[in-house]
mmCIF file as gemmi writes it, N, C-alpha and C atoms, coordinates in Angstrom:
data_model
loop_
_atom_site.group_PDB
_atom_site.id
_atom_site.type_symbol
_atom_site.label_atom_id
_atom_site.label_alt_id
_atom_site.label_comp_id
_atom_site.label_asym_id
_atom_site.label_entity_id
_atom_site.label_seq_id
_atom_site.pdbx_PDB_ins_code
_atom_site.Cartn_x
_atom_site.Cartn_y
_atom_site.Cartn_z
_atom_site.occupancy
_atom_site.B_iso_or_equiv
_atom_site.pdbx_formal_charge
_atom_site.auth_seq_id
_atom_site.auth_asym_id
_atom_site.pdbx_PDB_model_num
ATOM 1 N N . MET Axp A 1 ? 0.683 -1.152 -0.068 1 0 ? 1 A 1
ATOM 2 C CA . MET Axp A 1 ? -0.039 0.039 -0.07 1 0 ? 1 A 1
ATOM 3 C C . MET Axp A 1 ? 0.304 1.07 -0.137 1 0 ? 1 A 1
ATOM 4 N N . PHE Axp A 2 ? 1.913 1.422 0.813 1 0 ? 2 A 1
ATOM 5 C CA . PHE Axp A 2 ? 2.59 2.588 1.189 1 0 ? 2 A 1
ATOM 6 C C . PHE Axp A 2 ? 3.628 2.651 0.082 1 0 ? 2 A 1
ATOM 7 N N . SER Axp A 3 ? 4 1.305 -0.571 1 0 ? 3 A 1
ATOM 8 C CA . SER Axp A 3 ? 4.843 1.331 -2.013 1 0 ? 3 A 1
ATOM 9 C C . SER Axp A 3 ? 4.352 2.288 -3.215 1 0 ? 3 A 1
ATOM 10 N N . LYS Axp A 4 ? 2.569 1.746 -3.188 1 0 ? 4 A 1
ATOM 11 C CA . LYS Axp A 4 ? 1.589 2.384 -4.421 1 0 ? 4 A 1
ATOM 12 C C . LYS Axp A 4 ? 1.5 3.929 -4.348 1 0 ? 4 A 1
ATOM 13 N N . LEU Axp A 5 ? 1.299 4.071 -3.099 1 0 ? 5 A 1
ATOM 14 C CA . LEU Axp A 5 ? 1.467 5.589 -2.505 1 0 ? 5 A 1
ATOM 15 C C . LEU Axp A 5 ? 2.467 6.426 -3.152 1 0 ? 5 A 1
ATOM 16 N N . GLY Axp A 6 ? 3.516 5.699 -2.473 1 0 ? 6 A 1
ATOM 17 C CA . GLY Axp A 6 ? 4.959 6.392 -2.903 1 0 ? 6 A 1
ATOM 18 C C . GLY Axp A 6 ? 5.263 6.54 -4.401 1 0 ? 6 A 1
ATOM 19 N N . ILE Axp A 7 ? 4.805 5.55 -5.363 1 0 ? 7 A 1
ATOM 20 C CA . ILE Axp A 7 ? 4.867 5.469 -6.702 1 0 ? 7 A 1
ATOM 21 C C . ILE Axp A 7 ? 4.019 6.919 -7.109 1 0 ? 7 A 1
ATOM 22 N N . LEU Axp A 8 ? 2.616 6.796 -6.689 1 0 ? 8 A 1
ATOM 23 C CA . LEU Axp A 8 ? 1.696 8.14 -7.389 1 0 ? 8 A 1
ATOM 24 C C . LEU Axp A 8 ? 2.483 9.182 -6.67 1 0 ? 8 A 1
ATOM 25 N N . SER Axp A 9 ? 2.837 9.41 -5.678 1 0 ? 9 A 1
ATOM 26 C CA . SER Axp A 9 ? 3.42 10.801 -5.338 1 0 ? 9 A 1
ATOM 27 C C . SER Axp A 9 ? 4.507 11.314 -5.965 1 0 ? 9 A 1
ATOM 28 N N . LEU Axp A 10 ? 5.407 10.288 -6.708 1 0 ? 10 A 1
ATOM 29 C CA . LEU Axp A 10 ? 6.585 10.486 -6.917 1 0 ? 10 A 1
ATOM 30 C C . LEU Axp A 10 ? 6.102 10.818 -8.998 1 0 ? 10 A 1
ATOM 31 N N . LEU Axp A 11 ? 5.101 10.049 -9.488 1 0 ? 11 A 1
ATOM 32 C CA . LEU Axp A 11 ? 4.549 10.777 -10.541 1 0 ? 11 A 1
ATOM 33 C C . LEU Axp A 11 ? 4.074 12.059 -10.384 1 0 ? 11 A 1
ATOM 34 N N . ILE Axp A 12 ? 3.401 12.048 -9.688 1 0 ? 12 A 1
ATOM 35 C CA . ILE Axp A 12 ? 2.416 13.376 -9.421 1 0 ? 12 A 1
ATOM 36 C C . ILE Axp A 12 ? 3.784 14.547 -9.298 1 0 ? 12 A 1
ATOM 37 N N . GLY Axp A 13 ? 4.649 14.111 -8.529 1 0 ? 13 A 1
ATOM 38 C CA . GLY Axp A 13 ? 5.706 15.23 -8.187 1 0 ? 13 A 1
ATOM 39 C C . GLY Axp A 13 ? 6.255 15.448 -9.72 1 0 ? 13 A 1
ATOM 40 N N . PHE Axp A 14 ? 6.543 14.432 -10.624 1 0 ? 14 A 1
ATOM 41 C CA . PHE Axp A 14 ? 7.434 14.688 -11.825 1 0 ? 14 A 1
ATOM 42 C C . PHE Axp A 14 ? 6.562 15.611 -12.479 1 0 ? 14 A 1
ATOM 43 N N . PHE Axp A 15 ? 4.991 14.977 -12.534 1 0 ? 15 A 1
ATOM 44 C CA . PHE Axp A 15 ? 4.561 16.192 -13.799 1 0 ? 15 A 1
ATOM 45 C C . PHE Axp A 15 ? 4.261 17.561 -13.336 1 0 ? 15 A 1
ATOM 46 N N . VAL Axp A 16 ? 4.002 17.554 -11.837 1 0 ? 16 A 1
ATOM 47 C CA . VAL Axp A 16 ? 3.829 19.001 -11.62 1 0 ? 16 A 1
ATOM 48 C C . VAL Axp A 16 ? 4.981 19.608 -11.916 1 0 ? 16 A 1
ATOM 49 N N . GLY Axp A 17 ? 6.213 18.908 -11.408 1 0 ? 17 A 1
ATOM 50 C CA . GLY Axp A 17 ? 7.673 19.502 -11.637 1 0 ? 17 A 1
ATOM 51 C C . GLY Axp A 17 ? 7.871 19.931 -13.17 1 0 ? 17 A 1
ATOM 52 N N . VAL Axp A 18 ? 7.593 18.999 -13.789 1 0 ? 18 A 1
ATOM 53 C CA . VAL Axp A 18 ? 7.824 19.217 -15.387 1 0 ? 18 A 1
ATOM 54 C C . VAL Axp A 18 ? 6.597 20.597 -15.939 1 0 ? 18 A 1
ATOM 55 N N . PHE Axp A 19 ? 5.521 20.358 -15.36 1 0 ? 19 A 1
ATOM 56 C CA . PHE Axp A 19 ? 5.137 21.745 -16.141 1 0 ? 19 A 1
ATOM 57 C C . PHE Axp A 19 ? 5.221 22.676 -15.251 1 0 ? 19 A 1
ATOM 58 N N . SER Axp A 20 ? 5.595 22.798 -14.092 1 0 ? 20 A 1
ATOM 59 C CA . SER Axp A 20 ? 6.352 24.167 -13.639 1 0 ? 20 A 1
ATOM 60 C C . SER Axp A 20 ? 7.258 24.889 -14.229 1 0 ? 20 A 1
ATOM 61 N N . MET Axp A 21 ? 8.636 23.941 -14.266 1 0 ? 21 A 1
ATOM 62 C CA . MET Axp A 21 ? 9.864 23.831 -15.105 1 0 ? 21 A 1
ATOM 63 C C . MET Axp A 21 ? 9.254 24.475 -16.971 1 0 ? 21 A 1
ATOM 64 N N . ILE Axp A 22 ? 8.368 24.024 -17.559 1 0 ? 22 A 1
ATOM 65 C CA . ILE Axp A 22 ? 7.842 24.384 -18.549 1 0 ? 22 A 1
ATOM 66 C C . ILE Axp A 22 ? 7.199 25.512 -18.722 1 0 ? 22 A 1
ATOM 67 N N . SER Axp A 23 ? 6.374 26.169 -17.626 1 0 ? 23 A 1
ATOM 68 C CA . SER Axp A 23 ? 5.937 27.508 -17.569 1 0 ? 23 A 1
ATOM 69 C C . SER Axp A 23 ? 7.103 28.204 -17.191 1 0 ? 23 A 1
ATOM 70 N N . LYS Axp A 24 ? 7.702 27.784 -16.186 1 0 ? 24 A 1
ATOM 71 C CA . LYS Axp A 24 ? 8.906 28.831 -15.858 1 0 ? 24 A 1
ATOM 72 C C . LYS Axp A 24 ? 10.148 29.429 -17.082 1 0 ? 24 A 1
ATOM 73 N N . PHE Axp A 25 ? 10.13 28.201 -18.076 1 0 ? 25 A 1
ATOM 74 C CA . PHE Axp A 25 ? 10.789 28.715 -19.053 1 0 ? 25 A 1
ATOM 75 C C . PHE Axp A 25 ? 10.481 29.396 -20.439 1 0 ? 25 A 1
ATOM 76 N N . MET Axp A 26 ? 9.075 29.457 -20.333 1 0 ? 26 A 1
ATOM 77 C CA . MET Axp A 26 ? 8.403 30.011 -21.467 1 0 ? 26 A 1
ATOM 78 C C . MET Axp A 26 ? 7.807 31.215 -20.707 1 0 ? 26 A 1
ATOM 79 N N . ASN Axp A 27 ? 8.288 31.772 -19.312 1 0 ? 27 A 1
ATOM 80 C CA . ASN Axp A 27 ? 8.247 32.979 -18.685 1 0 ? 27 A 1
ATOM 81 C C . ASN Axp A 27 ? 6.645 33.136 -19.222 1 0 ? 27 A 1
ATOM 82 N N . ALA Axp A 28 ? 5.858 31.997 -18.585 1 0 ? 28 A 1
ATOM 83 C CA . ALA Axp A 28 ? 4.327 32.254 -18.586 1 0 ? 28 A 1
ATOM 84 C C . ALA Axp A 28 ? 3.887 32.517 -17.099 1 0 ? 28 A 1
ATOM 85 N N . GLU Axp A 29 ? 2.997 33.742 -17.209 1 0 ? 29 A 1
ATOM 86 C CA . GLU Axp A 29 ? 2.296 33.568 -15.909 1 0 ? 29 A 1
ATOM 87 C C . GLU Axp A 29 ? 1.437 33.009 -15.642 1 0 ? 29 A 1
ATOM 88 N N . ASN Axp A 30 ? 0.912 31.606 -15.26 1 0 ? 30 A 1
ATOM 89 C CA . ASN Axp A 30 ? -0.017 31.032 -15.174 1 0 ? 30 A 1
ATOM 90 C C . ASN Axp A 30 ? -0.142 30.135 -13.912 1 0 ? 30 A 1
ATOM 91 N N . PHE Axp A 31 ? -0.784 29.544 -13.381 1 0 ? 31 A 1
ATOM 92 C CA . PHE Axp A 31 ? -1.123 28.637 -12.608 1 0 ? 31 A 1
ATOM 93 C C . PHE Axp A 31 ? -0.125 27.843 -12.09 1 0 ? 31 A 1
ATOM 94 N N . TRP Axp A 32 ? 0.771 27.24 -12.924 1 0 ? 32 A 1
ATOM 95 C CA . TRP Axp A 32 ? 2.044 26.184 -12.928 1 0 ? 32 A 1
ATOM 96 C C . TRP Axp A 32 ? 3.33 26.795 -12.528 1 0 ? 32 A 1
ATOM 97 N N . ALA Axp A 33 ? 3.263 28.083 -12.861 1 0 ? 33 A 1
ATOM 98 C CA . ALA Axp A 33 ? 4.643 29.062 -12.859 1 0 ? 33 A 1
ATOM 99 C C . ALA Axp A 33 ? 5.239 28.884 -11.416 1 0 ? 33 A 1
ATOM 100 N N . GLY Axp A 34 ? 4.703 29.203 -10.345 1 0 ? 34 A 1
ATOM 101 C CA . GLY Axp A 34 ? 5.077 28.965 -8.915 1 0 ? 34 A 1
ATOM 102 C C . GLY Axp A 34 ? 4.488 28.612 -8.165 1 0 ? 34 A 1
ATOM 103 N N . ILE Axp A 35 ? 3.636 27.366 -8.217 1 0 ? 35 A 1
ATOM 104 C CA . ILE Axp A 35 ? 2.917 26.89 -7.487 1 0 ? 35 A 1
ATOM 105 C C . ILE Axp A 35 ? 3.181 26.457 -6.441 1 0 ? 35 A 1
ATOM 106 N N . THR Axp A 36 ? 3.065 26.295 -5.178 1 0 ? 36 A 1
ATOM 107 C CA . THR Axp A 36 ? 3.443 26.113 -3.81 1 0 ? 36 A 1
ATOM 108 C C . THR Axp A 36 ? 2.184 25.799 -3.038 1 0 ? 36 A 1
ATOM 109 N N . LEU Axp A 37 ? 2.267 24.604 -1.736 1 0 ? 37 A 1
ATOM 110 C CA . LEU Axp A 37 ? 1.073 24.802 -1.076 1 0 ? 37 A 1
ATOM 111 C C . LEU Axp A 37 ? 0.875 25.759 -0.567 1 0 ? 37 A 1
ATOM 112 N N . SER Axp A 38 ? 1.202 26.878 -0.469 1 0 ? 38 A 1
ATOM 113 C CA . SER Axp A 38 ? -0.138 28.116 -0.228 1 0 ? 38 A 1
ATOM 114 C C . SER Axp A 38 ? -0.688 28.69 -1.064 1 0 ? 38 A 1
ATOM 115 N N . SER Axp A 39 ? -0.151 28.114 -2.471 1 0 ? 39 A 1
ATOM 116 C CA . SER Axp A 39 ? -1.323 28.838 -3.346 1 0 ? 39 A 1
ATOM 117 C C . SER Axp A 39 ? -2.21 28.295 -3.363 1 0 ? 39 A 1
ATOM 118 N N . LEU Axp A 40 ? -2.62 27.053 -3.036 1 0 ? 40 A 1
ATOM 119 C CA . LEU Axp A 40 ? -3.624 26.219 -2.816 1 0 ? 40 A 1
ATOM 120 C C . LEU Axp A 40 ? -4.708 26.837 -1.785 1 0 ? 40 A 1
ATOM 121 N N . SER Axp A 41 ? -4.125 27.448 -0.777 1 0 ? 41 A 1
ATOM 122 C CA . SER Axp A 41 ? -5.427 27.888 0.268 1 0 ? 41 A 1
ATOM 123 C C . SER Axp A 41 ? -4.402 28.59 0.767 1 0 ? 41 A 1
ATOM 124 N N . GLU Axp A 42 ? -4.136 30.023 0.669 1 0 ? 42 A 1
ATOM 125 C CA . GLU Axp A 42 ? -3.667 31.362 1.308 1 0 ? 42 A 1
ATOM 126 C C . GLU Axp A 42 ? -4.254 31.425 2.977 1 0 ? 42 A 1
ATOM 127 N N . ASP Axp A 43 ? -5.622 31.408 3.062 1 0 ? 43 A 1
ATOM 128 C CA . ASP Axp A 43 ? -5.856 31.675 4.567 1 0 ? 43 A 1
ATOM 129 C C . ASP Axp A 43 ? -5.205 30.658 5.216 1 0 ? 43 A 1
ATOM 130 N N . LEU Axp A 44 ? -5.383 29.333 4.801 1 0 ? 44 A 1
ATOM 131 C CA . LEU Axp A 44 ? -5.451 28.077 5.643 1 0 ? 44 A 1
ATOM 132 C C . LEU Axp A 44 ? -3.77 28.224 5.919 1 0 ? 44 A 1
ATOM 133 N N . SER Axp A 45 ? -2.932 28.044 4.993 1 0 ? 45 A 1
ATOM 134 C CA . SER Axp A 45 ? -1.188 28.187 4.973 1 0 ? 45 A 1
ATOM 135 C C . SER Axp A 45 ? -0.974 29.613 6.134 1 0 ? 45 A 1
ATOM 136 N N . GLU Axp A 46 ? -1.623 30.381 6.165 1 0 ? 46 A 1
ATOM 137 C CA . GLU Axp A 46 ? -1.14 31.804 7.123 1 0 ? 46 A 1
ATOM 138 C C . GLU Axp A 46 ? -1.559 31.547 8.358 1 0 ? 46 A 1
ATOM 139 N N . SER Axp A 47 ? -2.749 31.235 8.555 1 0 ? 47 A 1
ATOM 140 C CA . SER Axp A 47 ? -3.489 30.818 10.077 1 0 ? 47 A 1
ATOM 141 C C . SER Axp A 47 ? -2.459 29.216 10.577 1 0 ? 47 A 1
ATOM 142 N N . LEU Axp A 48 ? -1.94 28.596 9.68 1 0 ? 48 A 1
ATOM 143 C CA . LEU Axp A 48 ? -1.33 27.378 10.354 1 0 ? 48 A 1
ATOM 144 C C . LEU Axp A 48 ? 0.062 27.854 10.654 1 0 ? 48 A 1
ATOM 145 N N . VAL Axp A 49 ? 0.671 28.839 10.21 1 0 ? 49 A 1
ATOM 146 C CA . VAL Axp A 49 ? 1.479 29.69 10.267 1 0 ? 49 A 1
ATOM 147 C C . VAL Axp A 49 ? 1.955 30.366 11.395 1 0 ? 49 A 1
ATOM 148 N N . ASP Axp A 50 ? 0.841 31.083 11.601 1 0 ? 50 A 1
ATOM 149 C CA . ASP Axp A 50 ? 0.328 31.859 12.81 1 0 ? 50 A 1
ATOM 150 C C . ASP Axp A 50 ? 0.15 31.349 13.769 1 0 ? 50 A 1
ATOM 151 N N . ALA Axp A 51 ? -0.197 30.143 13.616 1 0 ? 51 A 1
ATOM 152 C CA . ALA Axp A 51 ? -0.407 29.501 15.28 1 0 ? 51 A 1
ATOM 153 C C . ALA Axp A 51 ? 0.334 28.835 15.867 1 0 ? 51 A 1
ATOM 154 N N . ILE Axp A 52 ? 1.564 28.222 15.029 1 0 ? 52 A 1
ATOM 155 C CA . ILE Axp A 52 ? 2.858 28.201 15.708 1 0 ? 52 A 1
ATOM 156 C C . ILE Axp A 52 ? 3.469 28.844 16.279 1 0 ? 52 A 1
ATOM 157 N N . SER Axp A 53 ? 4.105 28.626 17.598 1 0 ? 53 A 1
ATOM 158 C CA . SER Axp A 53 ? 5.026 29.546 18.677 1 0 ? 53 A 1
ATOM 159 C C . SER Axp A 53 ? 6.219 29.373 18.73 1 0 ? 53 A 1
ATOM 160 N N . ASN Axp A 54 ? 6.728 28.547 18.159 1 0 ? 54 A 1
ATOM 161 C CA . ASN Axp A 54 ? 7.763 27.75 18.426 1 0 ? 54 A 1
ATOM 162 C C . ASN Axp A 54 ? 8.803 28.203 17.417 1 0 ? 54 A 1
ATOM 163 N N . VAL Axp A 55 ? 9.747 29.318 17.175 1 0 ? 55 A 1
ATOM 164 C CA . VAL Axp A 55 ? 10.858 29.562 16.009 1 0 ? 55 A 1
ATOM 165 C C . VAL Axp A 55 ? 10.984 28.794 15.347 1 0 ? 55 A 1
ATOM 166 N N . THR Axp A 56 ? 11.722 27.709 15.605 1 0 ? 56 A 1
ATOM 167 C CA . THR Axp A 56 ? 12.198 26.593 14.938 1 0 ? 56 A 1
ATOM 168 C C . THR Axp A 56 ? 11.083 26.011 13.812 1 0 ? 56 A 1
ATOM 169 N N . LEU Axp A 57 ? 10.075 25.53 14.558 1 0 ? 57 A 1
ATOM 170 C CA . LEU Axp A 57 ? 9.312 24.94 13.852 1 0 ? 57 A 1
ATOM 171 C C . LEU Axp A 57 ? 8.414 25.674 13.069 1 0 ? 57 A 1
ATOM 172 N N . HIS Axp A 58 ? 8.031 27.301 13.611 1 0 ? 58 A 1
ATOM 173 C CA . HIS Axp A 58 ? 7.83 28.105 12.629 1 0 ? 58 A 1
ATOM 174 C C . HIS Axp A 58 ? 8.414 28.023 11.506 1 0 ? 58 A 1
ATOM 175 N N . ASN Axp A 59 ? 9.385 28.746 11.116 1 0 ? 59 A 1
ATOM 176 C CA . ASN Axp A 59 ? 10.419 28.64 10.277 1 0 ? 59 A 1
ATOM 177 C C . ASN Axp A 59 ? 10.254 27.359 9.327 1 0 ? 59 A 1
ATOM 178 N N . ALA Axp A 60 ? 10.418 26.225 9.788 1 0 ? 60 A 1
ATOM 179 C CA . ALA Axp A 60 ? 10.461 25.092 8.878 1 0 ? 60 A 1
ATOM 180 C C . ALA Axp A 60 ? 8.911 24.964 8.499 1 0 ? 60 A 1
ATOM 181 N N . VAL Axp A 61 ? 7.756 25.105 8.98 1 0 ? 61 A 1
ATOM 182 C CA . VAL Axp A 61 ? 6.268 25.217 8.643 1 0 ? 61 A 1
ATOM 183 C C . VAL Axp A 61 ? 6.323 26.151 7.203 1 0 ? 61 A 1
ATOM 184 N N . TYR Axp A 62 ? 7.132 27.34 7.48 1 0 ? 62 A 1
ATOM 185 C CA . TYR Axp A 62 ? 6.716 28.721 6.601 1 0 ? 62 A 1
ATOM 186 C C . TYR Axp A 62 ? 7.601 28.3 5.398 1 0 ? 62 A 1
ATOM 187 N N . THR Axp A 63 ? 8.729 27.535 5.559 1 0 ? 63 A 1
ATOM 188 C CA . THR Axp A 63 ? 9.492 27.237 4.432 1 0 ? 63 A 1
ATOM 189 C C . THR Axp A 63 ? 8.843 25.672 3.591 1 0 ? 63 A 1
ATOM 190 N N . LEU Axp A 64 ? 8.189 25.14 4.058 1 0 ? 64 A 1
ATOM 191 C CA . LEU Axp A 64 ? 7.429 24.618 3.611 1 0 ? 64 A 1
ATOM 192 C C . LEU Axp A 64 ? 6.162 24.596 2.694 1 0 ? 64 A 1
ATOM 193 N N . LEU Axp A 65 ? 5.423 25.595 3.249 1 0 ? 65 A 1
ATOM 194 C CA . LEU Axp A 65 ? 4.139 26.045 2.601 1 0 ? 65 A 1
ATOM 195 C C . LEU Axp A 65 ? 4.308 27.359 1.715 1 0 ? 65 A 1
ATOM 196 N N . TYR Axp A 66 ? 5.204 28.122 1.635 1 0 ? 66 A 1
ATOM 197 C CA . TYR Axp A 66 ? 5.44 28.923 0.665 1 0 ? 66 A 1
ATOM 198 C C . TYR Axp A 66 ? 6.529 28.984 -0.103 1 0 ? 66 A 1
ATOM 199 N N . GLU Axp A 67 ? 7.715 28.086 0.344 1 0 ? 67 A 1
ATOM 200 C CA . GLU Axp A 67 ? 8.849 28.317 -0.803 1 0 ? 67 A 1
ATOM 201 C C . GLU Axp A 67 ? 9.136 27.046 -1.383 1 0 ? 67 A 1
ATOM 202 N N . VAL Axp A 68 ? 9.057 25.878 -0.771 1 0 ? 68 A 1
ATOM 203 C CA . VAL Axp A 68 ? 9.126 24.508 -1.55 1 0 ? 68 A 1
ATOM 204 C C . VAL Axp A 68 ? 8.279 24.232 -2.471 1 0 ? 68 A 1
ATOM 205 N N . PRO Axp A 69 ? 8.451 24.274 -3.7 1 0 ? 69 A 1
ATOM 206 C CA . PRO Axp A 69 ? 7.706 23.862 -4.729 1 0 ? 69 A 1
ATOM 207 C C . PRO Axp A 69 ? 6.628 22.588 -4.69 1 0 ? 69 A 1
ATOM 208 N N . LEU Axp A 70 ? 5.256 22.471 -5.269 1 0 ? 70 A 1
ATOM 209 C CA . LEU Axp A 70 ? 4.597 21.497 -4.931 1 0 ? 70 A 1
ATOM 210 C C . LEU Axp A 70 ? 5.108 20.27 -5.462 1 0 ? 70 A 1
ATOM 211 N N . GLY Axp A 71 ? 5.728 20.073 -6.638 1 0 ? 71 A 1
ATOM 212 C CA . GLY Axp A 71 ? 6.482 19.213 -7.117 1 0 ? 71 A 1
ATOM 213 C C . GLY Axp A 71 ? 7.375 18.26 -5.956 1 0 ? 71 A 1
ATOM 214 N N . GLY Axp A 72 ? 7.753 19.205 -5.337 1 0 ? 72 A 1
ATOM 215 C CA . GLY Axp A 72 ? 8.955 18.851 -4.202 1 0 ? 72 A 1
ATOM 216 C C . GLY Axp A 72 ? 8.472 18.21 -3.615 1 0 ? 72 A 1
ATOM 217 N N . VAL Axp A 73 ? 7.284 18.684 -2.783 1 0 ? 73 A 1
ATOM 218 C CA . VAL Axp A 73 ? 6.579 18.194 -1.867 1 0 ? 73 A 1
ATOM 219 C C . VAL Axp A 73 ? 6.095 16.813 -2.282 1 0 ? 73 A 1
ATOM 220 N N . PHE Axp A 74 ? 5.774 16.842 -3.636 1 0 ? 74 A 1
ATOM 221 C CA . PHE Axp A 74 ? 5.196 15.216 -3.671 1 0 ? 74 A 1
ATOM 222 C C . PHE Axp A 74 ? 6.523 14.433 -3.859 1 0 ? 74 A 1
ATOM 223 N N . ILE Axp A 75 ? 7.324 14.552 -4.214 1 0 ? 75 A 1
ATOM 224 C CA . ILE Axp A 75 ? 8.536 13.746 -4.338 1 0 ? 75 A 1
ATOM 225 C C . ILE Axp A 75 ? 9.169 13.42 -3.026 1 0 ? 75 A 1
ATOM 226 N N . GLY Axp A 76 ? 8.952 14.35 -1.874 1 0 ? 76 A 1
ATOM 227 C CA . GLY Axp A 76 ? 9.597 13.972 -0.853 1 0 ? 76 A 1
ATOM 228 C C . GLY Axp A 76 ? 8.568 13.055 0.109 1 0 ? 76 A 1
ATOM 229 N N . LEU Axp A 77 ? 7.223 13.675 -0.084 1 0 ? 77 A 1
ATOM 230 C CA . LEU Axp A 77 ? 6.431 12.481 0.339 1 0 ? 77 A 1
ATOM 231 C C . LEU Axp A 77 ? 6.41 10.949 -0.208 1 0 ? 77 A 1
ATOM 232 N N . GLY Axp A 78 ? 6.731 11.018 -1.564 1 0 ? 78 A 1
ATOM 233 C CA . GLY Axp A 78 ? 7.104 10.033 -2.284 1 0 ? 78 A 1
ATOM 234 C C . GLY Axp A 78 ? 8.235 9.158 -1.726 1 0 ? 78 A 1
ATOM 235 N N . VAL Axp A 79 ? 9.223 9.777 -1.422 1 0 ? 79 A 1
ATOM 236 C CA . VAL Axp A 79 ? 10.313 9.039 -0.642 1 0 ? 79 A 1
ATOM 237 C C . VAL Axp A 79 ? 9.912 8.435 0.899 1 0 ? 79 A 1
ATOM 238 N N . ILE Axp A 80 ? 8.967 9.046 1.583 1 0 ? 80 A 1
ATOM 239 C CA . ILE Axp A 80 ? 8.908 9.04 2.492 1 0 ? 80 A 1
ATOM 240 C C . ILE Axp A 80 ? 7.867 7.534 2.403 1 0 ? 80 A 1
ATOM 241 N N . PHE Axp A 81 ? 7.056 7.914 1.677 1 0 ? 81 A 1
ATOM 242 C CA . PHE Axp A 81 ? 5.911 6.404 1.77 1 0 ? 81 A 1
ATOM 243 C C . PHE Axp A 81 ? 6.974 5.111 1.297 1 0 ? 81 A 1
ATOM 244 N N . PHE Axp A 82 ? 7.6 5.4 0.625 1 0 ? 82 A 1
ATOM 245 C CA . PHE Axp A 82 ? 8.89 4.184 0.121 1 0 ? 82 A 1
ATOM 246 C C . PHE Axp A 82 ? 9.539 3.649 1.221 1 0 ? 82 A 1
ATOM 247 N N . ILE Axp A 83 ? 10.505 4.791 2.173 1 0 ? 83 A 1
ATOM 248 C CA . ILE Axp A 83 ? 10.932 4.377 3.311 1 0 ? 83 A 1
ATOM 249 C C . ILE Axp A 83 ? 9.862 3.818 4.64 1 0 ? 83 A 1
ATOM 250 N N . ILE Axp A 84 ? 8.642 4.338 4.757 1 0 ? 84 A 1
ATOM 251 C CA . ILE Axp A 84 ? 7.666 3.513 5.457 1 0 ? 84 A 1
ATOM 252 C C . ILE Axp A 84 ? 7.588 2.216 4.681 1 0 ? 84 A 1
ATOM 253 N N . ALA Axp A 85 ? 7.418 2.087 3.657 1 0 ? 85 A 1
ATOM 254 C CA . ALA Axp A 85 ? 6.988 0.684 2.823 1 0 ? 85 A 1
ATOM 255 C C . ALA Axp A 85 ? 8.406 -0.541 3.164 1 0 ? 85 A 1
ATOM 256 N N . LEU Axp A 86 ? 9.19 0.263 3.589 1 0 ? 86 A 1
ATOM 257 C CA . LEU Axp A 86 ? 10.635 -0.371 3.836 1 0 ? 86 A 1
ATOM 258 C C . LEU Axp A 86 ? 10.267 -1.47 5.26 1 0 ? 86 A 1
ATOM 259 N N . PHE Axp A 87 ? 9.98 -0.741 6.244 1 0 ? 87 A 1
ATOM 260 C CA . PHE Axp A 87 ? 9.527 -0.937 7.526 1 0 ? 87 A 1
ATOM 261 C C . PHE Axp A 87 ? 8.431 -1.416 8.09 1 0 ? 87 A 1
ATOM 262 N N . VAL Axp A 88 ? 7.04 -1.92 7.037 1 0 ? 88 A 1
ATOM 263 C CA . VAL Axp A 88 ? 5.835 -2.228 7.418 1 0 ? 88 A 1
ATOM 264 C C . VAL Axp A 88 ? 5.643 -3.449 6.477 1 0 ? 88 A 1
ATOM 265 N N . LYS Axp A 89 ? 5.136 -4.319 6.966 1 0 ? 89 A 1
ATOM 266 C CA . LYS Axp A 89 ? 4.811 -5.762 5.964 1 0 ? 89 A 1
ATOM 267 C C . LYS Axp A 89 ? 3.586 -5.438 5.642 1 0 ? 89 A 1
ATOM 268 N N . GLU Axp A 90 ? 3.563 -5.534 4.501 1 0 ? 90 A 1
ATOM 269 C CA . GLU Axp A 90 ? 2.355 -5.661 3.385 1 0 ? 90 A 1
ATOM 270 C C . GLU Axp A 90 ? 1.505 -6.759 4.032 1 0 ? 90 A 1
ATOM 271 N N . GLN Axp A 91 ? 0.049 -6.613 3.906 1 0 ? 91 A 1
ATOM 272 C CA . GLN Axp A 91 ? -0.78 -8.154 4.38 1 0 ? 91 A 1
ATOM 273 C C . GLN Axp A 91 ? -1.044 -8.325 2.638 1 0 ? 91 A 1
C-alpha cells in the first residue's frame, strides 16, 4: 500500500515539476509557474503558520508552505512513503 502511494506521489511530483519548469522556461504567468502549498489555500496556510509559536518549527512550516515547490513536496512525500514501505509488512 505504501509503495503504491510512493509511486503515485513520485509520478504526481514529476508531472507537476515538469509543468512548472515548462511554465518558467516560457516565462508564462499561469497557475503552474510558481505553485506552492500556500497557493492552494492562502488563508489556511497563513493561519497554520501564525498558530505555531516555536521559532524553529515556525520557520520550517513557513519554508514548507511558502518556498518549496509543490512538485518537491510530492517527491518528498513519495520518498517518505517508500521508506515506510521498507519497514511495514504488507498483508
